[in-house]
NUFI-467192 format. One record per residue (C-alpha): z, y, x; residue in one letter. Coordinates in steps of 0.2 Angstrom, whole numbers, padded with zeros to 4 digits, always signed. Each point is the difference from the previous one (the first is absolute). Layout:
! NUFI-467192
ZYXA ...
//
This chain:
! NUFI-467192
-0072+0200-0049X -0018-0008+0000X -0013+0011+0006X -0016+0003-0009X -0017+0006+0003X -0004+0017+0001X -0013-0001-0014X +0013-0008-0011X +0005+0009-0016X +0018+0000+0005X -0003+0006+0018X +0008+0017-0004X +0016-0008-0007X +0001-0011+0015X -0003+0015+0012X +0013+0010-0010X +0013-0012+0002X -0004-0002+0019X +0003+0019+0001X +0017-0003-0007X +0003-0012+0014X -0004+0013+0013X +0013+0012-0007X +0014-0013+0001X +0007+0009+0016X +0013+0013-0002X +0002+0004+0019X -0011-0005+0014X +0001+0003+0018X -0012-0005+0014X +0003-0010+0015X -0017+0004+0009X +0003-0008+0018X +0010-0016+0005X +0002-0008+0017X -0008-0017+0002X +0000-0015+0011X -0014-0012-0001X +0004-0018+0004X -0007-0018+0000X +0010-0011-0012X +0005-0016+0009X +0011-0008-0013X +0016+0003-0010X +0009+0015+0008X -0012-0001+0016X -0011+0016+0004X -0010+0004+0015X -0002+0018+0004X -0018+0007+0000X +0002+0019+0000X +0009+0013-0009X -0003+0018-0006X +0000+0011-0016X -0010-0001-0016X -0003+0011-0014X -0009+0001-0017X -0019-0005+0002X +0003-0009+0016X -0005-0019+0001X +0009-0014+0006X -0008-0017+0003X +0000-0016-0010X +0004-0012+0013X +0017+0006+0007X +0016+0002-0006X +0008+0019-0001X +0016+0006+0000X +0000+0018-0008X +0017+0009+0002X +0007+0018-0005X +0018+0007-0001X +0002+0013-0013X +0014+0007-0011X -0001+0001-0019X -0005+0017-0005X +0011+0010-0012X -0012+0000-0013X +0003-0020-0003X +0018+0003-0002X +0006-0010-0014X -0017-0006-0004X -0007-0018+0001X -0009-0002+0017X -0015-0010+0005X -0011-0002+0014X -0019+0000-0004X -0013-0006+0012X -0019-0004-0001X -0004-0006+0017X -0009-0016-0003X +0004-0018+0004X +0017-0007-0005X +0017+0006+0008X +0019-0002-0002X +0010+0015+0000X +0017+0002+0008X +0012+0014-0001X +0015+0001+0012X -0003-0017+0004X +0000-0008-0017X -0015-0009-0007X -0004+0012-0017X -0018-0008-0007X -0017-0002+0004X -0016+0011-0001X -0018-0008-0005X -0012+0001-0014X +0013-0002-0013X +0015+0010+0008X -0004+0018+0003X +0018+0005+0003X +0017-0006+0005X +0016+0006-0008X +0013+0007+0010X +0013+0008-0010X +0005+0003-0019X +0010+0014+0005X -0005+0008+0016X +0012+0010+0011X -0009+0015+0010X +0003-0001+0018X +0000-0019+0001X -0009-0007+0015X -0014-0012-0004X -0006-0010+0016X -0016-0007-0008X -0009-0014+0009X -0015-0008-0009X -0007-0016+0007X -0018-0001-0004X -0015-0013+0002X -0016-0003-0009X -0001-0008-0018X -0004-0018+0004X -0006-0005-0016X -0011+0015-0001X -0007-0003+0017X -0006-0016-0002X -0006+0003-0019X -0008+0016-0001X -0016-0002+0010X -0004-0017-0008X +0005+0005-0018X -0007+0018+0001X -0012+0000+0013X +0008+0015+0010X +0011+0000+0016X +0018+0001+0001X +0003+0019+0003X +0009+0007+0015X +0017+0005-0007X +0003+0019-0003X +0016+0008+0000X -0003+0010-0015X +0017+0008-0006X +0019-0003+0002X +0012+0011-0011X +0017+0000-0006X -0001+0001-0019X +0012+0001-0015X -0006-0006-0017X +0001+0007-0017X +0008-0015-0010X -0007+0007-0016X -0017+0003+0005X +0000-0017+0008X +0006-0008-0015X -0014+0008-0011X -0014-0005+0013X +0007-0019-0001X +0000+0002-0020X -0017+0008-0002X -0008-0012+0012X +0007-0015-0008X -0007+0006-0017X -0017+0005+0007X -0001-0019+0005X +0006-0005-0017X -0015+0012-0006X -0013-0010+0008X +0003-0015-0009X -0016-0003-0010X +0006-0014-0011X +0013+0011-0010X -0012+0016-0003X +0010+0008-0014X +0018+0002+0008X -0009+0002+0017X -0009+0015-0007X +0016+0007-0007X +0009-0001+0016X -0015+0007+0010X +0001+0015-0012X +0018+0002+0002X -0002+0000+0019X -0013+0013+0000X +0010+0011-0011X +0015-0001+0011X -0009+0003+0016X -0010+0015-0009X +0018+0007-0002X +0006+0000+0017X +0003+0017+0008X -0009-0002+0015X -0003+0019+0003X +0018+0006-0002X +0015-0002+0012X +0006-0016+0006X +0015+0002-0012X -0012+0002-0015X -0010-0014+0006X +0014-0012+0001X +0007+0006-0016X -0018-0005-0009X +0001-0016+0009X +0017-0005-0008X -0007+0005-0017X -0014-0010+0004X +0010-0015+0003X +0009+0002-0016X -0017+0002-0010X -0007-0016+0008X +0015-0010-0002X +0004+0005-0018X -0018-0002-0003X -0004-0018+0005X +0017-0005-0008X -0006+0007-0017X -0015-0010+0001X +0011-0015-0001X -0013-0012+0010X +0004-0017-0001X +0004-0012+0016X -0018-0006+0002X +0004-0009+0015X +0011-0014+0006X +0017+0007+0006X +0001+0003+0017X +0014-0004+0013X -0003+0010+0016X +0005-0001+0018X -0005+0006+0017X -0010-0011+0011X -0011+0001+0017X -0011-0014+0002X +0001-0002+0020X -0012-0011+0008X +0009-0006+0016X -0016-0003+0010X -0017+0006-0007X -0010+0015+0006X +0014+0003+0012X +0011-0009+0012X +0018-0006-0003X +0007+0013+0012X -0009+0014-0012X +0009-0009-0014X +0017+0002+0008X -0003+0019-0002X -0007-0002-0017X +0017-0008-0005X +0010+0016+0005X -0013+0011-0008X +0001-0010-0016X +0018-0002-0002X +0004+0017+0006X -0009+0006-0016X +0010-0013-0010X +0017+0007+0006X -0006+0018-0002X -0005-0002-0018X +0013-0013-0007X +0015+0010+0008X -0006+0015-0011X -0006-0009-0016X +0014-0012-0005X -0009-0008-0014X -0014-0007+0010X -0003-0017+0006X -0009-0007+0014X -0007-0018+0003X -0002-0006+0019X -0009-0016+0004X -0001-0009+0016X +0017-0004+0009X -0008+0003+0016X -0002+0019-0003X +0019+0000-0003X +0004-0009+0016X -0012+0012+0010X +0009+0015-0008X +0016-0007+0006X -0006-0004+0018X -0009+0017+0003X +0007+0013-0012X +0018-0005-0002X +0006+0016-0007X -0013+0001-0014X +0004-0019-0003X +0018+0004-0004X -0007+0013-0014X -0011-0013-0008X +0012-0013+0002X +0012+0010-0011X -0014+0002-0013X -0002-0019+0000X +0018-0003-0004X +0000+0013-0013X -0014-0008-0008X -0013+0014+0001X -0011-0009+0013X -0005-0018-0006X -0004-0011+0014X -0014-0008-0011X -0007-0018+0005X +0013-0005+0013X -0015-0004+0010X -0002+0001+0020X -0017+0008-0001X -0012+0001-0017X -0010-0016+0006X -0016-0009-0004X +0003-0016-0010X -0015-0010+0003X +0000-0001+0019X +0018-0002+0006X +0007-0017-0003X +0012-0005-0013X +0015+0001+0013X -0005+0018+0005X +0000+0005-0017X +0017-0006-0002X +0007+0007+0016X -0007+0017-0006X +0013+0000-0012X +0013-0009+0010X -0001+0013+0014X +0000+0015-0011X +0016-0007-0011X +0009-0004+0016X -0002+0018+0005X +0005+0009-0017X +0014-0012-0002X +0007+0003+0017X +0000+0019-0006X +0008-0003-0017X -0016+0005-0009X -0004-0007-0017X -0014-0013-0001X -0016+0003-0009X -0006-0011-0015X -0017+0006+0003X -0014-0005+0012X -0010+0016+0002X -0017-0003+0008X -0010+0015-0007X -0014+0000+0012X -0002-0019+0005X -0017-0008-0001X +0002-0015-0012X +0015-0012-0004X +0001-0018+0004X +0005-0013-0013X +0014-0006+0011X +0009+0018-0001X +0009-0002-0017X +0010-0014+0005X +0005+0008+0018X +0006+0016-0009X +0010-0010-0012X +0007-0009+0014X +0004+0016+0008X +0009+0008-0014X -0014+0010-0008X -0002+0002-0019X -0015+0014+0000X -0016+0002+0009X -0010+0017+0000X -0016+0004+0007X -0014+0013-0004X -0015-0007+0012X -0007-0010-0015X -0007+0017-0007X -0013-0002+0014X -0007-0016-0006X -0019+0002+0000X -0005-0014-0013X +0012-0005-0012X +0016+0013-0006X +0016-0009+0002X +0006-0004-0018X +0018+0004+0000X +0011+0014+0003X +0016-0010-0002X +0000-0019+0000X +0008-0016+0008X -0009-0005+0015X +0000-0019+0002X -0001-0007+0018X -0008-0017+0004X +0016-0009-0001X +0004+0007-0018X +0012+0014+0005X -0001+0016-0009X +0004+0017+0005X -0002+0016-0010X -0015+0010+0004X -0004+0019-0001X -0017+0007+0004X +0003+0018+0004X -0012+0009-0011X +0002+0016+0010X -0001-0002+0018X +0012+0004+0014X +0002+0019+0003X -0005+0017-0007X +0006+0016-0004X +0010-0004-0016X -0011+0009-0011X -0008-0004-0017X -0015-0008+0009X +0012-0014+0003X +0008-0001-0016X -0017-0002-0008X -0001-0017+0009X +0013-0007-0010X -0010+0002-0015X +0003-0015-0012X -0014-0014+0002X -0006-0006-0015X +0005-0019+0004X +0017+0006+0008X +0008+0010-0014X +0017-0009+0001X +0004+0006+0017X +0012+0015-0001X +0002+0007+0016X -0009+0001+0017X +0005+0008+0017X -0009+0014+0009X +0003+0003+0018X -0003+0017+0008X -0002+0005+0018X -0013+0000+0013X -0004-0016+0007X -0011-0013+0011X +0005+0011+0014X +0017+0004-0005X +0005+0018-0005X +0010-0003-0015X +0007+0010-0013X +0001+0020-0002X +0009+0012-0009X -0014+0004-0011X -0002-0018-0006X +0018+0001-0006X -0004+0017-0008X -0016-0008-0009X +0011-0015-0005X +0013+0012-0008X -0013+0010-0010X -0006-0017-0009X +0019-0002-0003X +0002+0017-0006X -0014+0000-0013X +0004-0016-0009X -0018-0003-0006X -0014-0012+0004X +0010-0011+0013X +0018-0004+0000X +0006+0001+0017X +0016-0005+0009X +0006-0004+0017X +0004-0018+0006X -0004-0014+0011X -0014-0013+0000X +0012-0014-0004X +0008+0010-0015X -0017+0003-0007X -0006-0020+0002X +0016-0004-0008X -0003+0011-0014X -0018-0008-0003X +0009-0017+0001X +0011+0003-0014X -0012+0006-0010X -0013-0014+0002X +0011-0017-0003X -0016-0011+0002X -0014+0008+0011X -0017-0008+0002X -0001-0013+0014X -0014+0002+0015X -0001-0017+0009X -0005-0003+0019X -0004+0012+0013X -0005+0018-0003X -0016+0002+0009X -0004+0018+0005X -0019+0003-0004X -0002+0012+0015X +0004+0001+0019X -0006-0018+0002X -0003+0004+0019X +0018+0001+0004X +0000-0019+0001X -0011+0001+0016X +0002+0018+0008X +0007+0002+0017X -0002-0020+0004X +0012+0002+0015X +0015+0006-0010X -0003-0014-0012X +0000-0012+0014X +0016+0007+0007X +0007-0001-0017X -0001-0018-0001X +0004-0004+0018X +0017+0010-0001X +0005-0008-0017X -0002-0017+0008X +0008+0005+0016X +0015+0007-0008X +0001-0014-0012X +0001-0012+0014X +0011+0011+0012X +0013-0001-0015X -0002-0019-0002X +0001-0004+0018X +0015+0013+0002X +0009-0009-0015X -0003-0017+0008X +0006+0004+0018X +0015+0011-0008X +0005-0017-0007X +0002-0007+0018X +0008+0017+0005X -0014+0012+0004X +0005+0018-0005X -0011+0006-0015X -0009+0015+0004X +0002+0009-0016X -0003+0017+0006X -0016-0003+0009X -0006-0011-0016X +0003+0015-0011X -0008+0011+0011X -0016-0009+0001X +0001-0003-0019X +0002+0018-0003X -0017+0003+0009X -0009-0013-0010X +0007+0007-0016X -0004+0019+0005X -0019-0005+0004X -0001-0008-0017X +0000+0018-0007X -0014+0001-0013X -0011+0010+0011X +0003-0009+0016X -0002-0018-0004X -0015+0004-0010X -0009+0009+0014X -0001+0018-0007X +0005+0010+0012X -0006+0011+0015X -0003-0007+0017X +0014+0008+0009X +0012-0008-0013X -0009-0017+0003X +0004+0000+0019X +0018+0004-0005X -0001-0015-0011X -0007-0012+0012X +0012+0005+0014X +0015-0003-0012X -0006-0017-0005X -0003-0005+0019X +0017+0005+0004X +0008-0010-0015X -0010-0015+0004X +0005+0001+0019X +0018+0000-0006X -0002-0014-0013X -0009-0011+0014X +0015+0003+0011X +0013-0005-0012X -0010-0015-0004X -0001-0005+0019X +0019+0003+0002X +0005-0012-0015X -0013-0013+0005X +0008+0000+0018X +0016-0002-0007X -0005-0016-0009X -0010-0008+0015X +0005-0005+0017X -0009+0008+0014X -0011-0010+0011X -0016-0011-0001X -0007-0004-0017X -0006+0009-0015X +0009+0004-0017X -0011+0000-0016X +0008+0010-0015X -0005+0000-0018X +0008+0012-0011X -0007-0006-0017X +0009-0011-0012X -0012-0015+0001X -0004-0011+0015X -0018+0004+0009X -0010-0005+0013X -0010+0013+0011X -0009+0001+0015X +0009+0012+0012X -0006+0007+0017X +0009-0001+0016X -0002+0004+0018X +0003-0014+0014X -0004-0001+0018X -0017-0008+0002X +0008-0016+0009X +0011-0003-0016X -0014+0003-0012X -0011-0012+0009X +0013-0014-0003X +0000+0002-0019X -0011-0010-0012X -0016+0008-0003X -0001-0008-0016X +0015+0009-0007X -0002+0017+0010X -0013+0012+0002X -0002+0012+0014X -0006+0017-0007X +0001+0011+0016X +0009+0004+0016X +0001+0009+0015X +0010+0002+0017X +0004-0019+0000X +0006+0000-0019X -0007-0008-0015X +0000+0005-0018X +0004-0015-0010X -0002-0003-0018X +0010-0014-0006X +0006-0006-0018X +0018+0003-0004X +0002-0014-0014X +0015-0002-0012X +0009+0016+0003X +0016+0001-0011X +0001+0013-0013X +0011+0016+0005X +0002-0007+0017X -0008-0006+0016X -0002-0015+0013X -0004-0002+0017X -0020-0002+0003X -0005-0017+0007X -0013+0001+0012X -0012-0016+0000X -0003-0008+0017X -0016-0010+0004X +0004-0019+0000X -0003-0010+0015X -0019-0002-0003X -0001+0019+0000X -0006+0002-0017X +0007-0004-0017X -0005+0005-0019X -0017+0006-0005X -0010+0014+0006X -0013+0008-0011X -0018-0002+0006X -0008+0017+0001X -0013+0005-0013X -0018+0001+0004X -0002+0013-0014X +0006+0017+0007X +0001+0007-0018X +0012-0013-0007X +0019-0001+0001X +0007-0017-0006X +0017-0009+0000X +0009-0012-0011X +0001+0013-0014X -0015+0010+0000X -0019+0000+0005X -0005+0018+0001X -0017+0006+0002X -0007+0018+0006X -0016+0008-0001X -0009+0011+0012X +0009+0015-0007X +0017-0007+0004X +0005-0003-0018X +0006-0016-0007X -0014-0008-0009X +0010-0016-0005X +0018-0006+0000X +0002-0018-0003X +0018-0006-0006X +0001-0017+0008X +0016-0004-0010X -0011-0001-0015X -0017+0001+0005X -0001+0017-0010X -0010+0015+0005X +0009+0015+0001X -0013+0014+0000X -0013+0005-0013X -0008+0013+0011X +0005+0009+0015X +0018-0001+0009X +0006+0013+0011X -0013+0012-0005X +0005+0017+0007X -0005+0014-0013X +0000+0019+0006X +0000+0013-0014X -0004+0017+0002X +0012+0012-0008X -0004+0018-0005X +0020+0003-0001X +0006+0012-0013X +0015+0013+0003X +0012-0015+0001X -0010-0008+0013X +0013-0011+0007X +0008-0004-0016X -0015-0005-0011X -0014-0014-0001X -0013+0007-0011X -0006-0011-0014X -0018+0000+0006X +0004-0004+0018X -0012-0014-0001X -0014+0010-0001X -0004+0001+0018X +0004-0017+0009X -0005-0007+0018X +0003-0018+0003X +0005-0001+0019X -0013-0012+0007X -0004+0006+0017X +0007-0014+0012X +0003+0003+0017X +0008-0018+0004X +0003-0015-0009X +0008-0014+0010X +0011-0015-0002X +0014+0004+0013X +0014-0012-0004X -0001-0019-0005X +0015-0009+0005X +0013-0012-0008X +0010+0015-0008X -0012+0014-0004X -0019+0003-0002X -0006+0018+0000X -0017+0009-0002X -0002+0017+0007X -0011+0013-0010X -0004+0016+0007X -0008+0012-0013X -0005+0019+0002X -0001+0014-0012X -0007+0016+0005X +0013+0005+0014X +0012-0012-0005X +0003-0018+0007X +0009-0015-0009X +0007-0015+0009X +0005-0014-0011X +0007-0017+0005X -0001-0013-0014X +0012-0014+0004X +0005-0017-0008X +0016-0009+0005X +0004-0018+0001X +0018+0004-0009X -0006+0013-0014X -0013+0001-0013X -0001+0019+0002X -0017+0005+0007X +0006+0016+0010X -0011+0014+0004X +0008+0010+0013X -0009+0018+0001X +0000+0012+0015X -0011+0016-0004X -0003+0017+0007X -0005+0009-0015X -0009+0017+0002X -0009+0004-0017X +0008+0013-0011X -0001-0001-0019X +0000-0020+0000X +0008-0012-0012X -0001-0018+0008X +0002-0015-0010X -0001-0018+0004X -0008-0011-0013X +0001-0018-0005X -0011-0007-0013X +0010-0016-0006X -0004-0014-0010X +0014+0003-0012X -0001+0007-0018X +0015+0006-0009X +0004+0015-0011X +0015+0005+0009X +0005+0002+0018X +0017+0000+0007X +0007+0014+0012X +0015-0001+0010X +0013+0014-0005X +0013-0005+0013X +0014-0007-0010X -0013-0008-0012X -0017+0002-0006X -0011+0008-0012X -0015-0007-0009X -0015+0012-0003X -0017-0002-0008X -0015-0004+0010X -0011+0008-0013X -0008+0017-0002X -0001+0001-0019X +0014+0010-0006X +0005+0018+0005X +0015-0007+0009X -0010-0013+0009X -0012+0013+0006X +0014+0012+0006X +0007-0014+0011X -0014-0002+0012X +0012+0002+0015X +0018-0007-0002X +0016-0003+0011X +0007-0016+0006X +0010-0006+0015X -0003-0015+0010X -0013-0009-0011X -0011-0001-0015X -0006-0016-0008X -0014-0005-0012X +0003-0018-0007X -0008-0010-0014X +0015-0011-0001X -0007-0014+0009X -0006+0010+0015X +0002+0017+0007X -0003+0012+0015X +0013+0012+0007X -0003+0015+0012X +0016+0003+0010X +0002+0014+0013X +0013+0007+0012X -0001+0018-0003X -0011+0005-0016X +0004+0006-0017X -0015+0003-0010X -0015-0011-0006X -0009-0006-0016X -0005-0016-0008X -0015+0002-0012X -0008-0015-0007X +0000-0012+0014X -0001+0012+0014X +0016+0003+0010X +0002+0016+0010X +0013+0005+0012X -0001+0019+0005X +0002+0002+0019X -0002+0018+0003X -0002+0018-0007X -0006+0014+0012X +0003+0015-0011X +0000+0017+0007X +0013+0010-0009X +0015+0004+0002X -0003-0009+0017X -0017+0001+0007X +0003-0015+0012X +0006-0011-0013X -0003-0017+0006X -0012+0003+0013X +0004-0011+0017X +0006-0016+0002X +0007-0013-0012X +0006-0018+0001X +0005-0010-0014X -0002-0017-0007X -0005-0006-0017X -0004-0018-0007X -0009-0009-0011X +0010-0015-0008X -0008-0013-0012X +0012-0011-0008X +0003-0013-0014X +0007+0006-0017X +0005+0017-0003X +0010+0012+0012X +0017-0009-0004X -0005-0018+0004X -0012+0006+0013X +0014+0007+0011X -0008+0018+0000X +0017+0008+0002X +0005-0010+0014X -0017+0002+0009X +0001+0019-0001X +0018+0000+0007X -0006-0010+0013X -0013+0011+0005X +0013+0014+0000X +0015-0007+0007X -0007-0009+0015X +0013-0012+0009X +0006+0007+0016X +0002-0008+0017X +0013+0004+0012X +0004-0006+0017X +0016-0011+0002X +0006-0015-0010X +0007-0001-0018X +0020+0001+0002X +0007+0004-0018X +0010-0014-0008X -0013-0001-0014X -0018-0002-0002X -0002+0008-0017X +0012+0014-0005X -0004+0001-0018X -0007-0013-0011X -0008+0006-0016X -0008-0013-0012X -0010+0005-0015X -0018+0002-0005X -0007+0017+0002X +0017+0007+0007X -0002+0012+0014X +0014+0006+0011X -0003+0018+0004X +0015+0008+0007X +0016-0006+0010X +0012+0015+0005X +0018+0004+0002X +0008+0006-0016X +0001+0018-0003X +0018+0000-0003X +0003-0013+0016X +0008-0016-0004X -0015-0013+0000X -0019+0000-0002X -0013+0003-0013X -0015-0009-0003X -0013+0006-0012X -0014-0012-0007X -0013+0000-0014X -0010-0012-0010X -0019+0002+0005X -0009-0010-0012X +0004+0007-0017X +0009-0015-0005X +0018-0004-0005X +0007-0010+0014X +0017-0006+0009X +0004+0002+0019X +0013-0009+0010X +0007+0011+0014X +0011-0006+0014X +0004+0009+0017X +0008-0002+0017X +0010+0016-0004X +0018-0004-0005X +0005+0009-0016X +0015-0001-0012X -0009+0007-0015X -0018+0002-0008X -0006+0014-0011X -0014+0005-0009X -0002+0019+0001X -0012+0014-0003X -0011+0007+0013X +0012+0012+0005X +0011-0015+0003X +0012+0006-0015X +0006-0008-0016X +0004-0016+0008X +0000-0015-0010X +0009-0016+0007X -0011-0015+0001X +0006-0017+0004X -0005-0011+0015X +0002-0018+0005X +0002-0006+0017X -0007+0017+0006X -0016-0001-0012X -0004+0012-0014X -0012-0004-0014X -0010+0016-0005X -0010+0001-0016X -0014+0013+0000X -0011+0008-0014X -0018+0003+0004X -0003+0012+0014X +0019+0003+0000X +0008+0009+0015X +0017-0008+0004X +0013+0007+0011X +0015-0011+0008X +0016+0007+0008X +0007-0014+0011X +0018+0006+0003X +0010-0005+0016X 
//
């Protein structure tokens, strides 16, 4: 029942209904004193004792510790044959155990826990309450309401028996009160209000308990018959209802707290569903079910039974509710692959619905990936938060950049709620959506879990009982979407990415998490590839270790984790998990490489991309050996303790393979080749590709592309812009539309110097200061590359700053192209329409490009995901030091590289994709000589085809290769491998639905649609 202001005309009605609620208990017995143990929670099942004692009504307990409140009692005689509840008002959130069994939780939405429908006097109750602070409120209340989180007060604790008749009247009256507040239907709302007032006035509030209950019984009949006699029409879309609890895995709390939230939430689910047989519950995120199985096996067995009965719907079949803009395309596939591996292993049904209610925007590659993973539907509610343009469809076909389509449902009513009329009103028929016959409503506490309650089921039953205004039935999300689908044979089509017009800061917040994500995705890609290569020569494939690492990567792609909207304690946990995963991936990689090389002198260079490349690599040699090398072909870039760090060109590296590095020696005269003459101008970098001139502020004032004598810049290049942010409530999430109001150009120079000018690399060092922060940048040009790399090492200390690197280029185009991982999207460079204005900050992966067809400029990066191109100004967003929910966000040390990459033509014939992969996937060097019987393990020929993944097949018996077309063109590829296979299949992303494809002499010919993702299974 919604609350009204005390001056509202219907406050007396609201108050009278509230008084009915106070009269629900038939019997109450106080439990005034409990024992307590105060502990420090260290992790699942781990508690460190602090103190113990007794606690009673009115006593405080602190908000930092975990308390165990215990009491032993017997069921009093007055409860014999009655229902029995434990009602407690103690603050925080808690799990109640009775005789060792988890029975449900206590929080702001759960004031009591059901113990029995038919109590036996004398039965022993060993009650144990595990209580802690309410994490969501703890982090939320001061920022939102400007009040501090109160100490918890142990207010009351009672055994209670409820009068079902009074309880039912309370639910019925509360529902009709909400109906009466609907202003758009004044006529029948007034009639309902009058009926409610008359019925409340007739309650016998001054007589005996029996006479009061009798008057309540009459009131129920009067209200029910009165409403039905009004013959109110179904004014709203039919509602299919199910319980749900949105549980953020990491957010304003750490994962170790989420583990306890899993028990609290799903014990409520079991407690309610076991007593209300018609109720249905939707559980997303298979990680939660795995956690339940690992830590709470008894409760897991109960939920497992409900899943098999079809009463708990494992909606989504996703490992976590992931972000879609920041993970790689391969990661998006693995989210489903790992989830369905778990559900298949337990014999659970697969979900046909991708359920991402709270994710911050939807990549244009997602429809294809979802269809490749067996989904038919997609559902979200987050688009209701758009700040500029409302999303135009409730139900449509969403068409991805490759042409794949999936049915898309916009959840008008968001996740969670009390199953009341206020939710049903949200399903009102929209003027442009009259053909939609049904929608779904989820009830249950969410964000921090909690889930469903008995009261919510009773509210739902009231709507079903009255058969007016809203037609309600229980069911699953999948059933609802199937019903909509059958009723709309030709839905409208929405093409391309679905840009979320809000939360634009999540592309940048928590820069180190973004960096670790990119690094670990690449590390595990490479570890898998090398393990498969080595396995073909007898190396045991480390499947369990790879799975463990991938699960860490996938877990950290939860939408509040990878997006950077989490508290500092959780941030530190994420960093540590990434570091452990990276360490293991590096170990696997080293083991596989060692298996394919011979120990001893020499160096092996690895290239794990599917095109040949040449790249400068750095090796360490004793100084006496370094002195024997040709100074025209090597460059000493450092050294100590008798060793030299040598930069040398590794040329003509084979695709997907490696070779032994050749060290060029001096000739008989001592020197061979050409050594560049040092420049006299300290503000110039120059080689065969470019002449770059710097001004005294450290910015590039000129880039001359020598290949075509073209000026690249129209204005400044690598201008560092610091924007001061006020920060709204969603500080970490948001970049406000007026963020450019206060801009500082960082031009305080501490040092500018040409520090390298050798035959391989030239480097300009620029050191800038901004207030207390210092930014070191090393701008390098290479003999072997057209990239202009800007390696950045900064110690940033300023809060509420959005930092961008800007390049004003001499290119004019109406659209720019942005990397979307397995494909790309085009976006306008204008600011004219409301949609263009809304996209003042957009997501990307490894590159963004502005080309006029004849010439273009790309910005590449190794760990950034946000930026913008408006007009001819390209800006990469480097840092966002928001202060909530983590007041230390991005304060500290950062290392990353971005590159400016001028090129001929557009991004396709300018090889932008290859250049960006080259920046991110550096060749690796290992001591020892190449020993494999092949140089290139896989050969893949085809314009614009990228081989992203090589792994062992899920079902064993072979390997799986996944590739995609990167240029948006139809193409054909020719594939061959050193791997010995008997049959080749084209399959979906889950490695199912195999279709045998012919091959000749070990070579496959593969057609590609524009931006198509293709999965090949080579069966041994």
